[in-house]
Each structure stands twice: as C-alpha cells, then as structure tokens.
C-alpha positions as CSV (number, residue, x, y, z in Angstrom):
1,X,31.2,-5.4,-48.7
2,X,34.0,-2.9,-49.1
3,X,35.1,-0.3,-46.6
4,X,33.9,2.4,-48.9
5,X,30.4,0.9,-49.1
6,X,30.1,0.6,-45.4
7,X,31.3,4.1,-44.4
8,X,30.9,6.2,-47.5
9,X,34.5,7.3,-47.0
10,X,37.5,7.4,-49.3
11,X,40.5,5.2,-48.8
12,X,43.6,7.5,-48.1
13,X,47.0,7.2,-49.8
14,X,49.6,5.0,-48.0
15,X,51.5,7.9,-46.5
16,X,48.4,9.8,-45.3
17,X,48.4,8.6,-41.7
18,X,52.3,8.6,-41.5
19,X,52.2,12.4,-42.1
20,X,49.5,12.7,-39.4
21,X,51.1,10.7,-36.5
22,X,51.3,11.7,-32.9
23,X,54.1,10.8,-30.5
24,X,52.8,7.7,-28.7
25,X,53.7,6.7,-25.2
26,X,54.5,10.3,-24.1
27,X,52.1,10.5,-21.1
28,X,51.6,8.2,-18.2
29,X,48.9,8.3,-15.6
30,X,50.6,11.1,-13.6
31,X,50.9,13.5,-16.5
32,X,47.3,12.7,-17.6
33,X,46.1,13.4,-14.1
34,X,47.9,16.7,-14.1
35,X,46.4,17.5,-17.5
36,X,42.9,16.8,-16.1
37,X,43.4,19.2,-13.1
38,X,45.2,21.8,-15.3
39,X,42.2,22.1,-17.6
40,X,40.1,23.2,-14.6
41,X,42.2,24.8,-11.9
42,X,41.8,28.4,-13.0
43,X,38.1,28.1,-12.3
44,X,38.9,27.8,-8.6
45,X,40.6,31.2,-8.6
46,X,37.8,33.1,-10.2
47,X,34.5,32.9,-12.0
48,X,32.6,30.5,-9.8
49,X,31.8,33.2,-7.3
50,X,29.5,35.0,-9.8
51,X,27.1,32.1,-9.1
52,X,26.6,33.6,-5.7
53,X,24.9,36.6,-7.4
54,X,22.6,34.2,-9.3
55,X,21.7,31.7,-6.6
56,X,23.2,32.8,-3.3
57,X,25.3,30.4,-1.2
58,X,22.6,27.7,-1.1
59,X,21.7,28.0,-4.7
60,X,25.4,27.8,-5.8
61,X,26.0,25.0,-3.4
62,X,23.2,22.9,-4.8
63,X,24.2,23.8,-8.3
64,X,27.8,22.7,-7.6
65,X,26.6,19.5,-6.1
66,X,24.5,18.6,-9.1
67,X,27.1,19.7,-11.6
68,X,29.7,17.7,-9.7
69,X,27.5,14.7,-9.9
70,X,27.1,15.3,-13.7
71,X,30.9,15.4,-14.2
72,X,31.5,12.4,-12.0
73,X,28.9,10.3,-13.9
74,X,30.3,11.6,-17.2
75,X,33.9,10.8,-16.2
76,X,33.0,7.2,-15.3
77,X,31.3,6.9,-18.7
78,X,34.3,8.4,-20.5
79,X,36.7,6.1,-18.7
80,X,34.9,3.1,-20.2
81,X,34.7,4.7,-23.7
82,X,38.4,5.8,-23.7
83,X,39.5,2.3,-22.8
84,X,37.4,0.9,-25.8
85,X,38.5,3.6,-28.3
86,X,41.9,5.1,-27.2
87,X,42.2,7.7,-30.0
88,X,42.9,11.4,-30.2
89,X,39.3,12.0,-31.1
90,X,38.1,11.7,-27.6
91,X,34.4,12.5,-27.3
92,X,34.0,12.9,-31.1
93,X,35.4,9.4,-31.6
94,X,33.0,7.9,-29.1
95,X,30.0,9.7,-30.7
96,X,31.2,8.6,-34.2
97,X,31.1,5.0,-33.1
98,X,27.7,5.2,-31.4
99,X,25.8,7.9,-33.2
100,X,27.3,7.9,-36.8
101,X,28.9,10.6,-38.8
102,X,26.4,13.3,-37.8
103,X,26.7,12.5,-34.1
104,X,30.5,12.5,-34.3
105,X,30.5,15.9,-36.0
106,X,28.0,17.4,-33.7
107,X,30.0,16.3,-30.7
108,X,33.4,17.3,-32.1
109,X,32.2,20.7,-33.1
110,X,30.7,21.4,-29.7
111,X,34.0,20.3,-28.1
112,X,36.0,22.5,-30.5
113,X,33.8,25.5,-29.6
114,X,34.7,25.0,-26.0
115,X,38.4,24.6,-26.5
116,X,38.9,27.5,-28.9
117,X,36.8,30.0,-26.9
118,X,38.0,29.1,-23.4
119,X,41.7,29.9,-24.1
120,X,40.7,33.2,-25.7
121,X,38.8,34.1,-22.5
122,X,41.6,33.0,-20.2
123,X,44.2,35.0,-22.1
124,X,42.1,38.1,-21.3
125,X,42.0,37.1,-17.6
126,X,45.8,36.6,-17.7
127,X,46.2,40.1,-19.0
128,X,44.0,41.5,-16.2
129,X,46.1,39.6,-13.6
130,X,49.4,40.9,-15.2
131,X,48.1,44.4,-15.0
132,X,46.7,44.2,-11.5
133,X,50.0,42.7,-10.2
134,X,52.0,45.4,-12.0
135,X,54.2,42.9,-13.8
136,X,56.8,44.6,-16.0
137,X,54.6,47.6,-16.1
138,X,52.3,45.9,-18.6
139,X,48.7,46.7,-19.2
140,X,46.1,44.2,-20.2
141,X,45.8,44.3,-24.0
142,X,46.7,42.6,-27.3
143,X,50.5,42.5,-26.7
144,X,49.9,40.4,-23.5
145,X,47.4,38.1,-25.3
146,X,49.8,37.7,-28.2
147,X,52.7,36.8,-25.9
148,X,50.5,34.2,-24.1
149,X,49.6,32.4,-27.4
150,X,53.1,32.7,-28.9
151,X,55.0,31.4,-25.8
152,X,52.7,28.6,-24.9
153,X,52.0,27.4,-28.4
154,X,55.7,27.4,-28.9
155,X,56.1,25.0,-26.0
156,X,53.5,22.7,-27.5
157,X,55.3,22.7,-30.8
158,X,58.4,21.6,-29.0
159,X,56.7,18.3,-28.1
160,X,53.8,16.8,-26.1
161,X,56.0,15.2,-23.4
162,X,57.7,18.5,-22.6
163,X,54.4,20.4,-22.8
164,X,52.6,18.1,-20.3
165,X,55.5,18.2,-17.9
166,X,55.5,22.0,-18.0
167,X,51.7,21.9,-17.4
168,X,52.2,19.5,-14.4
169,X,54.6,21.8,-12.7
170,X,52.5,24.9,-13.1
171,X,49.4,23.0,-12.0
172,X,51.1,21.7,-8.9
173,X,52.0,25.3,-7.9
174,X,48.3,26.4,-8.4
175,X,46.9,23.4,-6.4
176,X,49.4,24.0,-3.5
177,X,48.3,27.7,-3.4
178,X,44.7,26.7,-3.2
179,X,45.3,24.5,-0.2
180,X,47.4,27.2,1.5
181,X,44.7,29.7,0.8
182,X,42.1,27.5,2.4
183,X,44.2,27.1,5.6
184,X,44.6,30.8,5.8
185,X,40.9,31.7,5.0
186,X,39.4,29.1,7.4
187,X,41.0,30.9,10.3
188,X,38.5,33.8,9.6
189,X,35.6,31.5,8.8
190,X,32.2,32.7,10.1
191,X,29.1,30.7,9.3
192,X,26.9,33.9,9.4
193,X,28.6,35.2,6.3
194,X,27.5,32.3,4.1
195,X,23.9,33.6,3.8
196,X,24.4,37.4,4.0
197,X,23.0,38.2,0.5
198,X,19.7,40.2,0.8
199,X,16.7,38.1,0.0
200,X,14.6,38.8,-3.1
201,X,11.1,38.7,-1.7
202,X,9.6,38.3,-5.1
203,X,11.5,35.1,-6.0
204,X,9.6,31.9,-5.5
205,X,11.0,29.9,-2.6
206,X,13.4,32.6,-1.5
207,X,15.0,32.5,1.9
208,X,18.4,33.5,3.4
209,X,20.0,30.4,1.9
210,X,18.3,30.8,-1.4
211,X,18.0,34.6,-1.7
212,X,17.0,34.3,-5.4
213,X,14.6,31.5,-4.9
214,X,14.5,28.0,-6.5
215,X,15.2,29.4,-10.0
216,X,18.5,30.7,-8.7
217,X,19.7,27.1,-8.3
218,X,19.2,26.6,-12.0
219,X,20.8,29.9,-13.0
220,X,23.9,29.0,-10.9
221,X,24.5,25.7,-12.9
222,X,27.1,27.2,-15.3
223,X,29.1,28.6,-12.4
224,X,28.9,25.3,-10.5
225,X,30.4,23.8,-13.7
226,X,33.5,26.1,-13.5
227,X,34.8,23.9,-10.7
228,X,35.0,21.0,-13.2
229,X,34.8,22.5,-16.7
230,X,37.4,20.8,-19.0
231,X,38.2,17.6,-17.1
232,X,36.4,15.7,-19.8
233,X,39.2,16.6,-22.2
234,X,41.6,14.0,-20.7
235,X,40.7,11.3,-23.3
236,X,41.9,13.6,-26.1
237,X,45.4,12.5,-25.0
238,X,44.7,8.8,-25.3
239,X,46.6,8.4,-28.6
240,X,49.8,9.8,-26.9
241,X,49.4,8.0,-23.6
242,X,51.3,5.1,-22.2
243,X,48.9,2.1,-21.9
244,X,45.8,4.2,-22.3
245,X,43.5,1.3,-21.5
246,X,44.8,1.4,-17.9
247,X,46.1,4.9,-17.5
248,X,43.1,6.7,-18.8
249,X,40.5,5.5,-16.3
250,X,43.0,6.0,-13.5
251,X,43.8,9.5,-14.5
252,X,40.2,10.5,-15.0
253,X,39.2,9.2,-11.5
254,X,42.2,10.8,-9.8
255,X,41.8,14.2,-11.5
256,X,38.1,14.3,-10.7
257,X,38.8,13.4,-7.0
258,X,41.3,16.2,-6.7
259,X,38.9,18.7,-8.3
260,X,36.1,17.8,-5.9
261,X,38.4,18.4,-3.0
262,X,39.5,21.7,-4.3
263,X,36.0,22.8,-5.1
264,X,34.7,22.1,-1.5
265,X,37.6,23.7,0.3
266,X,37.7,26.8,-2.0
267,X,34.0,27.4,-1.9
268,X,33.5,27.2,1.8
269,X,36.8,28.9,2.8
270,X,36.3,31.9,0.4
271,X,32.6,32.4,1.2
272,X,33.0,32.0,4.9
273,X,36.0,34.3,5.3
274,X,34.4,37.5,4.1
275,X,30.8,36.6,3.4
276,X,29.0,35.7,0.2
277,X,28.0,39.3,-0.5
278,X,31.6,40.6,-0.4
279,X,32.9,38.2,-3.0
280,X,30.0,37.6,-5.4
281,X,31.1,40.1,-8.0
282,X,34.9,40.1,-7.3
283,X,37.3,39.4,-10.1
284,X,39.8,37.9,-7.7
285,X,37.5,36.4,-4.9
286,X,40.3,34.5,-3.1
287,X,42.3,37.7,-2.6
288,X,39.1,39.6,-1.4
289,X,38.4,36.7,1.0
290,X,41.8,37.0,2.6
291,X,42.1,40.8,2.8
292,X,38.6,42.3,2.4
293,X,38.9,46.0,2.0
294,X,42.1,46.1,3.9
295,X,45.8,46.3,2.9
296,X,47.3,43.3,1.0
297,X,48.9,40.7,3.2
298,X,51.8,38.3,2.4
299,X,49.3,35.5,1.9
300,X,47.0,37.5,-0.3
301,X,49.9,38.5,-2.5
302,X,51.0,34.9,-2.8
303,X,47.5,33.8,-3.7
304,X,47.3,36.6,-6.3
305,X,50.5,35.4,-8.0
306,X,49.3,31.8,-7.7
307,X,46.1,32.8,-9.5
308,X,48.2,33.7,-12.4
309,X,49.8,30.3,-12.3
310,X,46.4,28.7,-12.3
311,X,45.3,30.7,-15.3
312,X,48.5,29.7,-17.2
313,X,47.9,26.0,-16.4
314,X,44.4,26.1,-17.8
315,X,45.3,28.2,-20.8
316,X,48.2,25.9,-21.6
317,X,46.2,22.7,-21.3
318,X,43.1,23.9,-23.2
319,X,45.3,24.9,-26.1
320,X,46.5,21.2,-26.1
321,X,42.9,19.9,-26.0
322,X,41.7,22.2,-28.8
323,X,44.6,21.2,-31.1
324,X,44.0,17.4,-30.6
325,X,40.3,17.8,-31.2
326,X,41.0,19.7,-34.4
327,X,43.6,17.2,-35.4
328,X,41.3,14.3,-35.0
329,X,38.4,15.9,-36.9
330,X,40.8,17.0,-39.7
331,X,42.5,13.6,-40.0
332,X,39.1,11.9,-40.5
333,X,38.1,14.5,-43.1
334,X,35.4,16.3,-41.1
335,X,37.5,19.5,-41.4
336,X,40.1,20.4,-44.1
337,X,42.7,17.6,-44.0
338,X,45.8,19.8,-44.1
339,X,45.0,20.9,-40.5
340,X,46.1,17.4,-39.2
341,X,49.6,17.5,-40.6
342,X,52.2,16.9,-38.0
343,X,55.8,18.1,-37.7
344,X,59.0,16.2,-37.2
345,X,58.4,16.3,-33.4
346,X,54.9,14.8,-34.0
347,X,53.0,18.0,-33.1
348,X,49.9,19.0,-35.1
349,X,51.4,22.4,-35.9
350,X,48.5,23.8,-37.9
351,X,46.1,22.4,-35.3
352,X,47.9,24.6,-32.8
353,X,48.6,27.7,-34.9
354,X,45.2,28.2,-36.5
355,X,43.0,27.9,-33.3
356,X,45.6,30.0,-31.6
357,X,45.2,32.7,-34.2
358,X,41.5,32.6,-33.9
359,X,41.6,32.7,-30.2
360,X,44.0,35.7,-30.2
361,X,41.8,37.5,-32.7
362,X,38.7,37.0,-30.5
363,X,40.6,38.1,-27.4
364,X,42.1,41.2,-29.0
365,X,39.0,42.1,-30.9
366,X,36.4,41.8,-28.2
367,X,38.1,41.9,-24.8
368,X,35.0,40.2,-23.4
369,X,36.3,37.1,-21.5
370,X,33.0,36.5,-19.7
371,X,31.0,36.3,-22.9
372,X,33.5,33.9,-24.5
373,X,33.5,31.7,-21.5
374,X,29.7,31.5,-21.6
375,X,29.9,30.5,-25.3
376,X,32.4,27.8,-24.3
377,X,30.1,26.5,-21.6
378,X,27.3,26.3,-24.1
379,X,29.4,24.1,-26.4
380,X,30.6,22.0,-23.5
381,X,27.0,21.1,-22.3
382,X,26.0,20.0,-25.8
383,X,29.1,17.7,-26.0
384,X,28.4,16.3,-22.5
385,X,24.9,15.3,-23.5
386,X,26.1,13.6,-26.7
387,X,29.0,11.8,-25.0
388,X,26.7,10.5,-22.3
389,X,24.2,9.4,-25.0
390,X,27.0,7.6,-26.8
391,X,27.8,5.5,-23.7
392,X,24.1,4.6,-23.4
393,X,23.8,3.7,-27.1
394,X,27.0,1.6,-27.2
395,X,25.9,-0.3,-24.0
396,X,22.5,-1.1,-25.7
397,X,23.7,-1.8,-29.2
398,X,27.0,-3.5,-28.5
399,X,26.6,-5.3,-25.1
400,X,29.3,-7.8,-26.0
401,X,32.0,-5.3,-26.9
402,X,35.2,-5.9,-25.0
403,X,35.3,-3.3,-22.1
404,X,38.6,-3.4,-20.1
405,X,36.9,-0.9,-17.8
406,X,33.2,-0.8,-17.0
407,X,31.3,2.2,-15.7
408,X,29.9,1.7,-12.2
409,X,26.1,1.7,-12.5
410,X,26.2,1.3,-16.3
411,X,23.7,3.2,-18.3
412,X,22.0,4.6,-15.1
413,X,25.2,6.6,-14.5
414,X,25.4,7.9,-18.0
415,X,21.7,8.7,-18.0
416,X,22.2,10.9,-15.0
417,X,24.9,12.7,-16.8
418,X,22.7,13.1,-19.9
419,X,19.8,14.6,-18.0
420,X,21.9,17.0,-16.0
421,X,23.8,18.1,-19.1
422,X,20.6,19.0,-20.8
423,X,19.5,20.9,-17.7
424,X,22.8,22.8,-17.8
425,X,22.4,23.6,-21.5
426,X,19.0,25.2,-20.8
427,X,20.6,27.1,-17.9
428,X,23.1,28.9,-20.2
429,X,20.1,30.8,-21.7
430,X,19.3,32.0,-18.2
431,X,22.8,33.4,-17.7
432,X,23.7,34.9,-21.1
433,X,21.1,34.5,-23.9
434,X,23.2,36.4,-26.4
435,X,26.1,34.1,-25.9
436,X,23.9,31.0,-26.3
437,X,22.5,32.3,-29.6
438,X,26.0,33.2,-30.8
439,X,27.1,29.7,-30.1
440,X,24.1,28.4,-32.0
441,X,25.0,30.6,-35.0
442,X,28.5,29.1,-35.1
443,X,27.1,25.7,-34.7
444,X,24.7,26.2,-37.6
445,X,27.5,27.4,-39.9
446,X,29.6,24.4,-39.0
447,X,26.7,22.0,-39.7
448,X,26.1,23.5,-43.1
449,X,29.7,23.0,-44.0
450,X,29.4,19.3,-42.9
451,X,26.1,18.7,-44.6
452,X,27.1,20.2,-48.0
453,X,30.8,19.4,-48.2
454,X,32.9,17.4,-45.7
455,X,30.5,14.5,-45.0
456,X,31.2,13.4,-48.6
457,X,34.9,13.5,-48.1
458,X,35.6,11.5,-45.0
459,X,38.8,9.4,-44.7
460,X,38.2,5.7,-44.3
461,X,41.7,5.0,-42.9
462,X,41.3,7.4,-39.9
463,X,41.1,5.4,-36.6
464,X,37.6,6.6,-35.7
465,X,36.3,5.7,-39.2
466,X,38.0,2.3,-39.0
467,X,36.4,1.6,-35.7
468,X,33.0,2.5,-37.2
469,X,33.6,0.4,-40.3
470,X,34.5,-2.7,-38.3
471,X,31.4,-2.2,-36.1
472,X,29.2,-2.0,-39.2
473,X,30.9,-5.1,-40.8
474,X,30.4,-7.1,-37.6
475,X,26.8,-6.1,-37.4
476,X,26.2,-7.2,-41.0
477,X,27.9,-10.5,-40.4
478,X,25.6,-11.0,-37.3
479,X,22.5,-10.3,-39.4
480,X,23.7,-12.7,-42.1
C-alpha cells in the first residue's frame, strides 16, 4: 500500500520541507521552562481577580484548585505525547495521530484561535499600562498596539534562540516582581478580608465563603484558568528543542510547578491585603492590594512596572506559539501552504506576520481585550479536551508504542483532564455567551474550509502526516 492510499495526501516535491525547516537545537530545558512560564505570567498580574466577582474567595479558590488539577493532568499527558511526537505541531500533531485528520484540524484550529486572540487582547492591556504609567506621554490606542506587534515580531524574525532568551529575561523580571509583591502584601494580610464580599441570599448554597453560591464556583472556572492558561503551548517548541524527548517533559513539569507556586502566593497575598471586595474589579489588582485608595508607594510603583514586563513576556511568547501552530498546520496542508515558508534564519515569517496583522486589526478595531480573552479561553478548552482524548486513544489503540516518558496514572490522569476541560468549556457560556458563540462561528467557518477544500490537499511528507501513515501501515501489517 502506498503512502497516498493510506493517508489520502499528496507527496510533496523534494525541496518542499527544506523550504519549511526550523532551526533545530535552539532551546534547552531552561529556555523551554521560561517559555512555559512566559505564556502565563501576565495572568498573575491581572484578570484572575474578576473571578472573585463571579464566585467570591471560596468559589475562585475551588475553581483555581480544579483548573490547576486539570492543567497538571494535561501537562503530564502532553509530556508523554511530546516525547513520542516531537514536532512543531504540538497538540494538533498528537490529535492527528490519535483522532485522524478531522481530530487534528479541530485541535489545531482551537489552539490557533487561542494564540491569535490572546496576543491581541494583551496588546490592549499593554496599551492601558503604558497610559496609566505615563510612559513617553503615550495613550492606549492603535500606535501602541502597532509598536508591540512590530517590535516583538521583529525579534522573532531575528531567530528563535534570540527570541527565547529575550523572553526568559523578561519573564525572570516578572516572576521576581511577583515574589517581591507577595512579601510586601503578606505584611498587611488579614484573614477577615478574604470573605468580605456581600452574600447573595438568592444563590443556592451561598455563604460568606461562597457569596454567589455553588454555581459561582463553575462561573469562576475561566478565571482560575488564567493562572495557567498557555502552559500547554510548550510542546510547540519541540522541533526547535535540544533533545526534546528529555527536555520537554522536564520543562513542562518545572514550568507547571513554578506557576502553581505563583498562583498560590499571588492569590492569597493580594486578596488578604485589601480584601476580596476591593480588588474584584480592579484592572491592576496587585497595585490596589499594596496601596488601596492611598498614595502610590515605591513597592506599588515597582509592581506596576513589573506588570508591564509580565504582559510583554506573555505577549511575546504567545506570538511564538501562534506562529508555530500556524506553521505546522500550513506545512501539512491544512492551511494554505505558503504560510509555512521559512526565512534564511529559519523563522516562519508569514506565520508570524499574518497572525500579527490579524491580531493588530482586532485590537485596533475593537479595543475589547476582555472579550478577546474570553474567545481565546473558549478555543483553549476545546483543545484541552481533544488533547486529553488523544492521550487516552493512543494508550488504548497503541499500547506498545515506545514511550520514553510515561504519564503518572496513565489514562486516569488524562481522563480527569478531559472531564474538567469539558466543564470549563461549558463555563465559558456562563461568563460571556456572546464570546462563546463568536468563537463557534469562527470554528464553523474554519471547518467548512477544511471539509470542502484543504482535507483533499494534505501533504504526505509533513512530519505529522508521516507519523500517521506509519501508524496506519503498522496497523495493517498487524491485521495481515
């Protein structure tokens, strides 16, 4: 049986993959760990606190615990999958192997929605920070958004090694600032402030810890996710990593451990310093936690500037993730193939420029960062469910597949991630129904494109397609 018969894909010209090659060996475990933290760190500075207005301290605490468990289980599953399939496709590549072409496209599209919308939202938040800090007399608006995309995409075009080192430095500054913030805020910690949000007597199960009742826990899920949203993108760097079989699981475990620590200290320190009610709607909750309604202090100013560093770190790394997901889908033919062409420095230049242009247009045209983040969360939860399902299917279908790293708990672990991801997906409708339906609309258009056009034009020589073809051939030999 030929490769074309097995996959329904076309064999590419000899130079096809040479023109779509990334720079291998550019990132070791340290840079990969920094990348994992960079994806997420901006969420510690703002956004999560809105969950207090949905579930109160108790509701958000339980939601964060459950979402942390979901991410931990998912990261363990992804560590195994990335050691098996170390390609730039990440979650899409895993789903392609386990769930076929439809599963691969569904997963890849969901990830792409997350990584195009999230940078657009964060560019708006960067603009707000620049304006509030009075930097260069600039106001939040399209010139600031354009500068963000132009400068940081330019660094990515320079080269992946340089880009990840820049990201590591900015991330280290943001993490250090969070720890310094926690030390300062814990000095004002008062347990009574944790449950000072008025109780909604009409909510089922409401009390001082759950002022919005049991349903408030569910509504707080998306905000509990903000402490971890994006860490799953580390496998997208597998094709550019040094020894990905070993470095990828290590980096995933370390970055998740750091993020759990930051989530715990930030959540308790910020809420206890001024009370849950004071910070639940704040755009800069850490600054409010330090100074309340009083005058800025040296520490609050430092944290305010560090918040900008955190936003830059996440913006910068999410651009990277989006470009690699687009690159992989394009190289395999799921999206137009020209999008995966790489430059002399082995950067997917169109994969950086086109999502950047889309992100800038969305930011400049809407100015609604919260709405775009909610759409990004919707895409993320779909991808989490499909990636967890991919782990379960591969464990069941290919039990003898060589696994250099094995997920602790096996399919039980990935099953927990799967159930919690579906619960988080439903929760997005409780937070912003319009955003969820917008994301569904984008998803539907993408699926129509795949159904009627691109699934008939897949590239057999792409790494993800080759893995799938080999699996199909081995299965046929086993049956024979």
